[in-house]
GUSEMI-336419 format. One record per residue (C-alpha): residue in one letter; x, z, y. Coordinates in Angstrom, 2 decimals. Layout:
<atoms>
ATOM drenti       u       w       v
ATOM      a       X       Z       Y
...
</atoms>
This chain:
<atoms>
ATOM drenti       u       w       v
ATOM      m   23.16   22.60  111.14
ATOM      y   22.27   26.27  111.40
ATOM      q   19.70   25.88  114.18
ATOM      e   17.76   23.39  112.03
ATOM      y   18.04   25.88  109.16
ATOM      k   16.57   28.67  111.30
ATOM      d   13.81   26.45  112.69
ATOM      t   12.78   25.32  109.20
ATOM      w   12.84   28.92  107.98
ATOM      a   10.52   29.94  110.83
ATOM      e    8.10   27.10  110.02
ATOM      l    7.79   28.17  106.37
ATOM      v    7.01   31.82  107.14
ATOM      a    4.74   31.28  110.15
ATOM      p    1.09   32.42  110.11
ATOM      g   -0.93   30.04  107.93
ATOM      a    2.17   28.63  106.22
ATOM      d    2.78   28.82  102.46
ATOM      f    5.22   31.70  102.82
ATOM      e    3.47   33.61  105.60
ATOM      i    4.80   37.14  105.94
ATOM      a    2.47   40.14  106.12
ATOM      v    3.22   43.84  106.47
ATOM      q    1.53   46.33  104.13
ATOM      q    1.80   50.04  103.54
ATOM      v    3.43   50.56  100.13
ATOM      r    4.11   54.11   98.98
ATOM      g    3.66   55.22  102.60
ATOM      v    6.19   52.75  104.02
ATOM      p    5.56   49.52  105.96
ATOM      i    6.81   46.72  103.70
ATOM      r    7.09   42.98  104.27
ATOM      t    5.22   40.93  101.67
ATOM      y    4.19   37.32  101.11
ATOM      a    0.58   36.97  102.25
ATOM      n   -0.19   34.27   99.68
ATOM      a    1.59   35.76   96.67
ATOM      a   -0.15   36.40   93.35
ATOM      q   -1.37   39.94   92.83
ATOM      n    0.44   40.51   89.56
ATOM      l    2.42   38.82   86.81
ATOM      r   -0.68   38.45   84.62
ATOM      d   -2.06   36.09   87.27
ATOM      v    1.25   34.21   87.28
ATOM      w    1.01   33.72   83.52
ATOM      l   -2.66   32.67   83.59
ATOM      s   -1.85   30.11   86.30
ATOM      t    0.21   28.15   83.73
ATOM      q   -2.79   27.24   81.54
ATOM      p   -3.07   23.73   83.08
ATOM      f    0.39   22.94   81.64
ATOM      a   -0.98   23.18   78.10
ATOM      d    0.67   20.06   76.67
ATOM      r    4.10   20.64   78.18
ATOM      d    6.99   22.15   76.24
ATOM      y    7.59   25.74   77.34
ATOM      l   10.13   27.35   74.98
ATOM      v   12.86   25.46   73.14
ATOM      y   15.27   27.04   70.67
ATOM      e   17.38   24.91   68.34
ATOM      d   14.79   22.81   66.41
ATOM      e   11.80   24.88   67.56
ATOM      r    9.48   23.83   70.39
ATOM      i    6.55   25.84   71.70
ATOM      t    4.10   24.30   74.17
ATOM      y    2.30   26.23   76.89
ATOM      a   -0.92   25.97   74.86
ATOM      q    0.76   27.46   71.79
ATOM      a    2.38   30.15   73.92
ATOM      h   -0.97   31.15   75.42
ATOM      e   -2.49   31.43   71.93
ATOM      r    0.32   33.66   70.67
ATOM      v    0.39   35.76   73.83
ATOM      g   -3.36   36.34   73.49
ATOM      s   -3.19   37.30   69.83
ATOM      l   -0.20   39.59   70.37
ATOM      a   -2.00   41.25   73.28
ATOM      h   -4.93   42.12   71.00
ATOM      w   -2.53   43.38   68.30
ATOM      l   -0.82   45.65   70.83
ATOM      i   -4.16   47.05   71.95
ATOM      a   -5.02   47.70   68.29
ATOM      q   -1.84   49.81   68.06
ATOM      g   -3.14   52.00   70.87
ATOM      v   -1.23   50.41   73.77
ATOM      k   -3.17   50.99   76.99
ATOM      p   -2.52   50.15   80.66
ATOM      g    0.37   52.31   81.86
ATOM      d    1.95   52.54   78.40
ATOM      r    5.26   50.87   77.51
ATOM      v    6.45   48.36   74.93
ATOM      a   10.18   47.97   74.22
ATOM      i   11.73   44.57   73.47
ATOM      a   15.06   44.66   71.62
ATOM      m   16.28   41.25   70.50
ATOM      r   18.45   38.27   71.29
ATOM      n   17.12   35.54   73.58
ATOM      y   14.68   34.28   70.99
ATOM      p   11.49   32.51   72.17
ATOM      e    9.54   35.58   71.07
ATOM      w   11.10   37.54   73.96
ATOM      m    9.01   35.72   76.56
ATOM      l    5.87   35.79   74.42
ATOM      c    6.18   39.57   74.00
ATOM      y    6.89   39.93   77.70
ATOM      w    3.80   38.08   78.90
ATOM      a    1.55   39.75   76.30
ATOM      t    2.67   43.23   77.33
ATOM      l    2.36   42.66   81.07
ATOM      s   -1.01   40.99   80.70
ATOM      i   -2.64   44.10   79.24
ATOM      g   -1.28   46.36   81.96
ATOM      a    1.58   47.86   79.93
ATOM      a    5.21   47.77   81.01
ATOM      v    8.07   46.08   79.17
ATOM      v   11.16   48.16   78.42
ATOM      g   14.07   45.71   78.28
ATOM      m   16.53   47.01   75.70
ATOM      n   20.13   45.88   76.14
ATOM      a   20.89   43.90   72.97
ATOM      w   24.54   44.99   73.12
ATOM      w   23.74   48.69   72.96
ATOM      v   24.89   50.72   70.00
ATOM      g   22.46   53.04   68.23
ATOM      r   23.08   56.05   70.43
ATOM      e   22.45   54.03   73.58
ATOM      m   19.25   52.60   72.11
ATOM      l   18.04   56.06   71.17
ATOM      y   18.62   57.36   74.71
ATOM      a   16.53   54.58   76.26
ATOM      l   13.75   55.02   73.69
ATOM      k   13.51   58.75   74.32
ATOM      d   13.67   58.19   78.08
ATOM      s   10.98   55.49   78.21
ATOM      t    8.77   56.61   75.26
ATOM      p    7.34   53.20   74.30
ATOM      k    4.44   53.08   71.86
ATOM      v    5.75   49.90   70.23
ATOM      m    9.21   48.40   69.86
ATOM      i    9.56   44.70   69.05
ATOM      l   12.98   44.03   67.54
ATOM      d   15.11   41.70   65.45
ATOM      p   17.15   42.66   62.33
ATOM      e   20.37   43.21   64.28
ATOM      r   18.77   45.79   66.54
ATOM      l   17.15   47.60   63.59
ATOM      s   20.55   47.74   61.90
ATOM      q   22.14   49.01   65.10
ATOM      l   19.59   51.80   65.39
ATOM      g   20.21   52.77   61.77
ATOM      e   19.20   56.25   60.70
ATOM      l   18.55   57.21   64.32
ATOM      r   15.16   55.52   64.00
ATOM      n   14.02   58.71   62.27
ATOM      e   14.28   60.47   65.66
ATOM      v   11.73   58.05   67.17
ATOM      s    9.55   57.58   64.11
ATOM      a    6.35   57.66   66.17
ATOM      i    7.22   54.28   67.70
ATOM      k    5.48   51.39   65.93
ATOM      l    7.97   48.64   64.97
ATOM      l    7.19   44.91   65.07
ATOM      g    9.83   42.71   63.47
ATOM      v   10.95   39.30   64.76
ATOM      r   12.84   36.85   62.53
ATOM      f   13.29   39.24   59.60
ATOM      p   14.23   37.23   56.47
ATOM      t   12.15   39.55   54.29
ATOM      d    9.71   42.40   54.85
ATOM      a   11.32   45.62   56.04
ATOM      a    9.99   49.11   55.46
ATOM      d    7.67   50.33   58.22
ATOM      v    8.16   47.11   60.21
ATOM      t    5.13   44.90   60.84
ATOM      p    5.98   41.20   60.36
ATOM      w    5.69   38.99   63.44
ATOM      a    3.37   36.56   61.62
ATOM      e    0.82   39.34   61.13
ATOM      a    0.75   40.21   64.83
ATOM      v    0.11   36.62   65.97
ATOM      a   -2.08   35.51   63.06
ATOM      n   -5.33   35.30   65.05
ATOM      p   -5.24   33.16   68.22
ATOM      a   -7.21   34.82   70.98
ATOM      q   -7.83   34.83   74.70
ATOM      l   -6.34   37.59   76.82
ATOM      p   -8.74   40.47   77.39
ATOM      d   -9.93   41.04   80.97
ATOM      i   -7.82   43.82   82.47
ATOM      d   -7.30   44.70   86.14
ATOM      i   -3.67   45.37   87.05
ATOM      d   -2.60   47.08   90.27
ATOM      t    0.10   45.18   92.10
ATOM      d    2.17   48.35   92.54
ATOM      h    2.09   49.42   88.88
ATOM      d    5.19   49.10   86.71
ATOM      a    5.76   45.69   85.15
ATOM      c    8.98   46.52   83.36
ATOM      i   11.75   49.06   82.97
ATOM      f   15.23   47.55   83.11
ATOM      y   18.15   49.89   82.55
ATOM      t   21.10   49.92   84.90
ATOM      s   24.21   51.94   84.12
ATOM      g   24.34   55.37   85.67
ATOM      t   27.21   57.17   87.36
ATOM      t   26.65   60.26   85.23
ATOM      g   27.08   58.48   81.92
ATOM      n   23.49   57.62   81.02
ATOM      p   21.72   54.50   82.31
ATOM      k   18.79   54.74   84.71
ATOM      g   15.52   53.00   84.02
ATOM      a   14.62   51.00   87.12
ATOM      q   10.85   50.71   87.57
ATOM      l   10.14   47.10   88.56
ATOM      t    6.59   46.68   89.82
ATOM      h    4.32   43.64   89.68
ATOM      r    4.64   43.38   93.47
ATOM      g    8.42   43.42   93.26
ATOM      c    8.61   40.80   90.51
ATOM      v    6.05   38.51   92.15
ATOM      s    7.80   38.88   95.51
ATOM      n   11.04   37.82   93.86
ATOM      v    9.60   34.65   92.35
ATOM      w    7.99   33.80   95.71
ATOM      s   11.41   34.25   97.34
ATOM      l   12.86   31.84   94.79
ATOM      m   10.14   29.34   95.65
ATOM      f   10.84   29.87   99.34
ATOM      a   14.53   29.14   98.82
ATOM      g   13.60   25.93   97.01
ATOM      a   11.06   24.92   99.66
ATOM      l   13.63   25.55  102.39
ATOM      q   16.15   23.19  100.80
ATOM      r   13.47   20.60  100.04
ATOM      t   12.19   20.62  103.63
ATOM      l   15.72   20.31  105.01
ATOM      a   16.35   17.35  102.68
ATOM      v   13.19   15.66  103.96
ATOM      k   14.24   16.20  107.58
ATOM      k   17.63   14.68  106.82
ATOM      g   16.04   11.63  105.19
ATOM      l   17.44   12.49  101.77
ATOM      l   13.99   12.93  100.21
ATOM      e   10.58   11.38  100.75
ATOM      a    8.06   13.86  102.10
ATOM      d    5.50   12.93   99.44
ATOM      a    7.99   12.91   96.53
ATOM      e    6.68   14.70   93.45
ATOM      p    8.55   17.99   92.82
ATOM      v   10.84   17.85   89.80
ATOM      v    9.49   19.90   86.87
ATOM      p   12.34   22.32   86.10
ATOM      s   14.13   22.41   82.78
ATOM      s   16.28   25.55   82.76
ATOM      l   19.00   26.70   80.41
ATOM      v   18.73   30.43   79.66
ATOM      t   22.39   31.46   79.60
ATOM      t   22.28   35.22   80.16
ATOM      p   20.28   38.01   78.47
ATOM      l   16.58   38.27   79.19
ATOM      f   16.85   42.05   79.49
ATOM      h   18.43   41.42   82.91
ATOM      v   16.74   40.27   86.11
ATOM      t   19.04   37.23   86.36
ATOM      a   17.59   35.48   83.30
ATOM      n   14.15   37.07   83.20
ATOM      n   13.09   37.35   86.83
ATOM      c   15.17   34.60   88.41
ATOM      v   15.27   31.92   85.71
ATOM      a   12.26   32.52   83.45
ATOM      h    9.72   33.55   86.10
ATOM      g   10.41   30.65   88.44
ATOM      t   10.56   28.05   85.67
ATOM      t    7.33   29.35   84.10
ATOM      l    5.36   29.37   87.33
ATOM      a    6.35   25.72   87.90
ATOM      g    5.31   24.71   84.38
ATOM      g    8.88   24.07   83.38
ATOM      k   10.84   24.36   80.16
ATOM      l   13.10   27.22   79.08
ATOM      i   15.88   26.30   76.68
ATOM      h   17.33   29.25   74.77
ATOM      m   20.79   29.54   73.20
ATOM      y   21.84   31.77   70.31
ATOM      k   24.93   32.71   72.32
ATOM      w   26.85   31.23   75.21
ATOM      d   29.03   28.23   74.39
ATOM      a   29.97   25.73   77.11
ATOM      g   30.17   22.85   74.61
ATOM      v   26.69   23.58   73.27
ATOM      a   25.43   23.97   76.85
ATOM      l   26.66   20.47   77.67
ATOM      e   24.92   19.05   74.60
ATOM      l   21.67   20.72   75.67
ATOM      i   22.00   19.52   79.28
ATOM      e   22.09   15.94   78.01
ATOM      k   19.50   16.32   75.23
ATOM      e   16.90   18.36   77.14
ATOM      k   17.55   16.75   80.55
ATOM      i   18.24   20.15   82.05
ATOM      t   17.86   20.41   85.83
ATOM      a   19.23   23.90   86.45
ATOM      v   21.98   26.04   84.97
ATOM      s   22.32   29.53   86.40
ATOM      g   24.38   32.28   84.84
ATOM      v   27.45   34.29   85.69
ATOM      p   30.03   32.21   87.62
ATOM      v   32.40   31.80   84.66
ATOM      m   29.74   29.75   82.88
ATOM      a   29.68   27.10   85.61
ATOM      r   33.47   27.06   85.61
ATOM      e   33.59   26.60   81.83
ATOM      i   31.05   23.76   81.97
ATOM      i   32.93   21.65   84.50
ATOM      s   36.32   22.33   82.88
ATOM      h   35.17   21.63   79.30
ATOM      p   36.84   18.67   77.55
ATOM      n   33.41   17.09   76.93
ATOM      f   32.23   17.34   80.53
ATOM      a   33.40   13.86   81.54
ATOM      t   31.62   12.18   78.61
ATOM      t   28.36   14.15   78.89
ATOM      n   25.37   12.84   80.85
ATOM      t   24.74   15.57   83.41
ATOM      s   22.77   13.35   85.79
ATOM      t   19.60   15.47   85.54
ATOM      l   21.35   18.55   86.90
ATOM      l   20.17   19.48   90.40
ATOM      t   21.69   22.94   90.69
ATOM      l   24.66   24.61   89.07
ATOM      g   25.76   28.10   89.98
ATOM      g   24.79   31.63   89.20
ATOM      g   24.68   35.26   90.13
ATOM      g   25.67   38.61   88.70
ATOM      a   29.02   38.26   90.48
ATOM      q   30.30   36.44   93.52
ATOM      l   30.75   32.71   93.00
ATOM      q   34.42   32.27   93.90
ATOM      p   34.95   29.98   96.95
ATOM      d   37.11   27.54   94.98
ATOM      l   34.35   27.13   92.39
ATOM      v   31.84   26.16   95.08
ATOM      g   33.98   23.17   96.01
ATOM      k   34.68   22.24   92.41
ATOM      i   30.96   22.15   91.55
ATOM      e   30.30   20.02   94.62
ATOM      e   32.97   17.53   93.54
ATOM      a   32.39   17.57   89.77
ATOM      v   28.63   16.99   89.43
ATOM      e   27.34   14.10   91.48
ATOM      t   23.66   15.13   91.35
ATOM      a   23.99   18.92   91.45
ATOM      r   24.59   21.17   94.41
ATOM      p   26.22   24.61   94.13
ATOM      n   23.95   27.62   94.56
ATOM      t   24.06   31.36   94.18
ATOM      g   22.05   34.44   94.91
ATOM      y   23.03   38.04   95.43
ATOM      g   20.73   40.68   94.08
ATOM      m   20.26   43.74   91.92
ATOM      t   18.03   45.20   89.25
ATOM      e   16.79   47.48   92.03
ATOM      t   15.44   44.47   93.96
ATOM      c   13.75   42.82   90.96
ATOM      g   16.13   39.88   91.40
ATOM      i   17.60   38.28   94.50
ATOM      i   18.23   39.70   97.95
ATOM      t   19.87   36.57   99.32
ATOM      s   20.14   32.89   98.41
ATOM      i   22.49   30.12   99.49
ATOM      s   22.99   26.57   98.31
ATOM      a   23.93   22.98   99.11
ATOM      d   25.52   22.22  102.52
ATOM      h   25.39   25.78  103.78
ATOM      f   27.12   27.11  100.66
ATOM      v   29.80   24.43  100.93
ATOM      d   30.27   25.38  104.58
ATOM      k   30.31   29.15  103.93
ATOM      p   31.55   29.48  100.32
ATOM      a   32.42   33.17  100.72
ATOM      s   28.86   34.05  101.76
ATOM      c   25.88   34.85   99.55
ATOM      g   23.44   33.68  102.21
ATOM      p   20.81   35.41  104.38
ATOM      a   18.33   37.97  103.08
ATOM      m   15.03   36.49  101.93
ATOM      p   12.03   36.63  104.31
ATOM      v   10.41   39.75  102.81
ATOM      f   13.55   41.79  103.41
ATOM      e   14.63   43.75  106.41
ATOM      s   18.37   44.17  106.15
ATOM      k   21.00   46.14  107.99
ATOM      v   24.66   46.97  107.63
ATOM      v   25.33   50.66  108.23
ATOM      n   28.04   53.27  108.17
ATOM      p   27.56   54.66  104.63
ATOM      d   28.09   58.23  105.82
ATOM      s   25.85   58.27  108.90
ATOM      g   23.36   55.51  108.14
ATOM      i   23.89   54.12  111.65
ATOM      e   24.15   50.35  112.01
ATOM      v   27.62   48.97  112.66
ATOM      p   28.35   46.18  115.18
ATOM      l   27.82   42.57  114.09
ATOM      g   30.72   41.30  112.03
ATOM      e   31.93   44.75  110.95
ATOM      a   31.72   45.89  107.36
ATOM      g   29.40   48.65  106.22
ATOM      e   26.95   49.44  103.44
ATOM      l   24.13   46.93  103.05
ATOM      w   20.65   48.47  103.14
ATOM      v   17.48   46.45  102.48
ATOM      r   13.74   47.14  102.62
ATOM      g   10.95   44.87  101.45
ATOM      g    8.53   43.74   98.77
ATOM      h   11.18   43.36   96.07
ATOM      v   12.42   46.97   96.02
ATOM      i   11.71   48.99   92.86
ATOM      r    9.37   51.95   92.75
ATOM      g   12.19   54.22   91.66
ATOM      y   14.09   55.36   88.59
ATOM      l   12.13   56.56   85.58
ATOM      n   12.33   60.37   85.22
ATOM      r   15.00   60.50   87.96
ATOM      e   13.41   61.81   91.16
ATOM      e   16.75   62.95   92.58
ATOM      a   18.46   59.62   91.92
ATOM      t   15.47   57.81   93.44
ATOM      a   15.62   59.95   96.58
ATOM      e   19.36   59.30   96.94
ATOM      t   19.00   55.54   96.55
ATOM      i   15.74   54.76   98.38
ATOM      i   15.35   56.35  101.82
ATOM      n   12.08   55.68  103.68
ATOM      g   11.80   52.44  101.70
ATOM      w   15.39   51.39  102.44
ATOM      l   17.44   50.66   99.34
ATOM      r   21.10   51.62   99.56
ATOM      t   22.75   48.75   97.69
ATOM      g   26.10   50.49   97.28
ATOM      d   27.81   47.28   98.38
ATOM      m   29.97   46.90  101.47
ATOM      a   29.02   43.81  103.45
ATOM      r   29.17   42.16  106.85
ATOM      k   26.89   39.72  108.66
ATOM      d   27.89   36.76  110.78
ATOM      e   26.20   35.27  113.84
ATOM      d   23.81   33.26  111.62
ATOM      d   22.69   36.41  109.76
ATOM      f   24.49   35.22  106.60
ATOM      i   25.73   38.10  104.47
ATOM      f   29.23   38.43  103.02
ATOM      i   29.84   41.02  100.28
ATOM      v   33.31   42.46  100.85
ATOM      d   33.62   45.49   98.56
ATOM      r   31.75   47.87   96.32
ATOM      i   31.04   51.50   97.07
ATOM      k   29.71   52.29   93.63
ATOM      d   32.27   53.32   91.06
ATOM      m   31.66   50.48   88.66
ATOM      v   33.20   47.44   87.04
ATOM      l   31.31   44.15   87.21
ATOM      r   32.26   42.28   84.03
ATOM      g   30.61   38.90   83.53
ATOM      g   27.46   40.04   85.31
ATOM      e   27.26   43.37   83.45
ATOM      n   27.48   46.59   85.46
ATOM      i   29.80   49.08   83.79
ATOM      y   29.89   52.46   85.46
ATOM      c   33.29   54.05   85.22
ATOM      a   31.95   57.55   84.58
ATOM      e   30.19   56.37   81.42
ATOM      v   33.43   54.96   79.97
ATOM      e   35.43   57.98   81.11
ATOM      s   32.94   60.28   79.41
ATOM      a   33.42   58.46   76.09
ATOM      i   37.22   58.56   76.38
ATOM      f   37.27   62.22   77.41
ATOM      d   35.36   62.97   74.22
ATOM      h   38.61   62.28   72.32
ATOM      e   40.48   65.52   71.74
ATOM      d   43.89   64.05   72.68
ATOM      v   42.92   62.94   76.20
ATOM      t   43.73   65.25   79.11
ATOM      e   43.01   62.99   82.08
ATOM      c   41.65   59.49   82.52
ATOM      t   40.23   57.24   85.17
ATOM      v   38.57   53.85   84.74
ATOM      f   38.65   50.92   87.18
ATOM      g   38.19   47.17   87.32
ATOM      v   41.03   44.76   86.66
ATOM      a   40.71   41.27   88.16
ATOM      d   39.97   38.58   85.58
ATOM      d   39.64   34.84   86.26
ATOM      r   37.01   34.34   83.58
ATOM      l   34.77   37.41   83.82
ATOM      g   35.45   38.58   87.37
ATOM      e   36.65   41.98   86.17
ATOM      e   37.74   43.63   82.93
ATOM      v   37.77   47.35   82.20
ATOM      g   41.07   49.12   82.68
ATOM      i   41.94   52.77   82.12
ATOM      a   44.87   54.97   83.05
ATOM      l   45.14   58.16   81.02
ATOM      l   47.30   61.14   80.21
ATOM      l   47.45   62.46   76.65
ATOM      k   48.01   66.04   75.58
ATOM      p   51.70   66.86   75.02
ATOM      g   52.88   65.96   71.54
ATOM      t   50.01   63.54   70.73
ATOM      t   50.53   59.86   69.97
ATOM      t   47.05   58.36   70.04
ATOM      t   47.15   54.58   70.52
ATOM      a   45.00   52.19   72.53
ATOM      d   43.50   50.74   69.36
ATOM      e   42.61   54.22   68.11
ATOM      l   40.85   54.93   71.39
ATOM      r   39.00   51.61   71.19
ATOM      s   37.80   52.56   67.71
ATOM      h   36.78   55.95   69.06
ATOM      c   34.64   54.23   71.70
ATOM      a   33.02   51.80   69.27
ATOM      g   30.26   54.17   68.23
ATOM      k   29.68   55.43   71.76
ATOM      l   29.73   52.35   73.98
ATOM      a   28.58   48.76   73.84
ATOM      k   31.52   46.48   73.04
ATOM      f   31.73   45.01   76.54
ATOM      k   32.26   48.48   78.05
ATOM      i   35.30   49.36   75.92
ATOM      p   38.50   49.13   77.99
ATOM      r   40.61   46.03   77.50
ATOM      y   43.64   47.45   79.33
ATOM      f   45.17   50.89   78.62
ATOM      w   47.98   52.47   80.62
ATOM      f   49.44   55.67   79.18
ATOM      m   50.90   57.78   82.01
ATOM      d   53.83   60.18   81.70
ATOM      e   52.56   62.56   84.37
ATOM      a   49.31   63.71   85.95
ATOM      l   47.22   60.99   87.54
ATOM      p   47.44   60.84   91.36
ATOM      r   44.62   62.57   93.23
ATOM      n   43.48   62.91   96.84
ATOM      a   43.00   66.15   98.75
ATOM      s   39.56   66.71   97.25
ATOM      g   40.91   66.27   93.73
ATOM      k   39.51   62.79   93.09
ATOM      f   41.67   60.29   91.24
ATOM      l   43.17   57.59   93.46
ATOM      k   41.78   54.63   91.57
ATOM      k   42.78   52.00   94.11
ATOM      e   46.35   53.27   94.25
ATOM      l   46.57   53.19   90.46
ATOM      r   44.98   49.76   90.21
ATOM      d   47.36   48.31   92.77
ATOM      s   50.46   49.83   91.19
ATOM      l   49.83   49.05   87.51
ATOM      q   50.76   45.69   86.01
ATOM      v   48.66   44.01   83.31
ATOM      e   51.79   43.09   81.36
ATOM      d   52.61   46.81   81.02
ATOM      s   49.24   47.68   79.48
ATOM      f   48.24   48.11   75.83
</atoms>
């Protein structure tokens, strides 16, 4: 099974093949790229013009065709230029997964500006930090985000505001209808493949998030890797006689289940679906019952989110009575798909095969991909690295490769890797070494070059696909006058993968409660970062010889039933 897999892989990347690999110098480093890839995301968007009559964006009772989307993208592009947005500038998007998100995204990229993806769960202080860090000329936002920013908007008053789905006019906010009032063609603008396409923030170990600079090359490389993964499975199916060689490819219909300010939804779901002329179905918020209704109504072919979403779909009371026969893939990323879930998906949905990908913001999407028979056979693996990646497993201290099968830190180098972190030269230098990205994840490889993630070096909690860096939460808790010591760690959770737990020591004589500390955090942290589990210790927290808290020892010794 694996020899055929390797032979098919080699055929697809060979010279003259669709996914031929070339090596180019990028930022002074030899990087693998796809020889036939588009030059930039503007070209990707323009390539969808032949799909004019197809539905593109669906949200509740609203439907926007590709033709309508191109009109609105063109008019918004001209409006942005009229506001002084030039190539190299930035435009922030702060809203729920409304259809306008993708329209704003394509308009911004297509004039050479970069999108700043604002986390819709951020509180005002977090929004303000990202705005000051990225200095966008325009922010496009919905009423909830304007309310969240509150009076802090006065500190970034130079940023032009464009309002989406405001019930009435708001002071100093241009209405969406005004910005898209005049349908127009995109202006002709040349965009360098290595210029920034977007800034996506990833939580930082020092308390503030880092703005990862995703380039056009990185984003295009990612969508080509997604197409490669699909072509690999399709070719294998043809060889096995499961599919006719001349069968028309299925036009994808994808459910957008996770936020578009992350690479999972934006780069891995939206990019691939758009390039194929497919349909993106948006939800107001995640609900497994609503997802099932949409799968049947919209004939959805792919559902990809965090693993808990797939689990909730197949365990929902309405699953058995819902027509899911159009589903071809069900899985996700953002966290490891648990081995038991791989088998359950395989058994539960007759037409769909389990799939997953492992990746990061820093790789503009996926590093690996695995699906179908190989995932069923190796359910603990996340698959091999995509063709444009070199990958190695090294001793995290020395950087020297470890023997095959042993665990070490996974390093990757290739076309997907970000340019760096905005305004963070030191952090960039620590994370990207001669083009090699230190993933911060402990992994091992097997004899087939399939990767298995075994642990995490970075001090973070991965909750439902959201990275929560412990230092950020600790900083907010330490800001309370009654806290003497605290340390944050992940607590295993069947639904979300991990929840946030904290062990802390209060000052003598104080009686602050868990709920009081949660309220204290509310104005400092997004809701999902606030600890669910509190353990109040009677003595100093255990430390090692260098004075660092022994998180693993604490995590292993504390019981959930004893928490607050």
